[in-house]
C-alpha positions in Angstrom: -1.6 16.1 -3.9 0.8 18.5 -5.6 -1.7 19.3 -8.4 -4.2 20.2 -5.7 -1.6 22.4 -4.1 -1.0 24.2 -7.4 -4.8 24.8 -7.7 -4.9 26.1 -4.1 -2.1 28.6 -4.9 -3.7 29.7 -8.1 -7.1 30.6 -6.5 -8.9 28.8 -9.3 -11.2 27.2 -6.7 -12.6 30.7 -5.9 -14.3 30.9 -9.2 -16.0 27.6 -8.7 -18.0 28.7 -5.6 -15.9 26.9 -2.9 -15.2 28.4 0.5 -11.6 27.3 0.5 -9.1 25.3 -1.4 -9.7 22.4 1.0 -13.4 22.6 0.3 -12.7 22.4 -3.4 -10.4 19.4 -3.0 -12.9 17.6 -0.7 -15.6 18.1 -3.3 -13.4 16.9 -6.2 -12.1 13.7 -4.6 -14.9 12.9 -2.2 -13.1 13.3 1.2 -13.9 15.5 4.2 -12.7 19.1 4.3 -10.6 18.3 7.3 -8.8 15.5 5.4 -8.4 17.7 2.3 -6.9 20.4 4.5 -4.5 17.9 6.0 -3.4 16.7 2.5 -2.8 20.2 1.3 -0.7 20.9 4.4 1.3 17.8 3.8 1.8 18.7 0.1 3.0 22.2 1.1 5.5 20.8 3.6 6.7 18.0 1.2 7.1 20.4 -1.6 10.3 21.7 0.1 11.6 18.1 0.6 12.8 16.8 -2.8 13.3 13.2 -1.9 9.9 13.0 -0.1 8.2 14.7 -2.9 9.7 12.3 -5.4 8.6 9.3 -3.3 5.0 10.7 -3.0 4.9 11.2 -6.8 6.1 7.7 -7.4 3.4 6.3 -5.1 6.0 5.0 -2.6 4.4 6.9 0.3 0.8 7.1 1.3 -0.7 10.4 2.3 -0.4 9.3 5.9 3.2 8.3 5.5 4.0 11.5 3.6 2.4 13.5 6.4 4.5 11.8 9.1 7.8 12.1 7.1 7.1 15.8 6.3 6.3 16.5 9.9 9.4 14.7 11.1 11.6 16.6 8.6 10.1 19.9 9.7 10.6 19.1 13.4 14.3 18.1 12.7 14.9 21.4 10.9 13.4 23.3 13.8 15.7 21.5 16.3 18.7 22.4 14.2 17.8 26.1 14.1 
């Protein structure tokens, strides 16, 4: 997920004829563009959450779990603001 996020930020996907970073990821891993977009969004949120990022990298959280944890952390931060 985080490697795909780095590719998305680098715009490398543009030179490969893809309409978006999500389109590139979907093509590379065989998932829908909507799922790829969701995973990139989760990676972007989790990138700012060191413990969550570490658990994802170690395979201790699935992409669905990572999405829920990242969303929960973001919501908690919004309530504190």
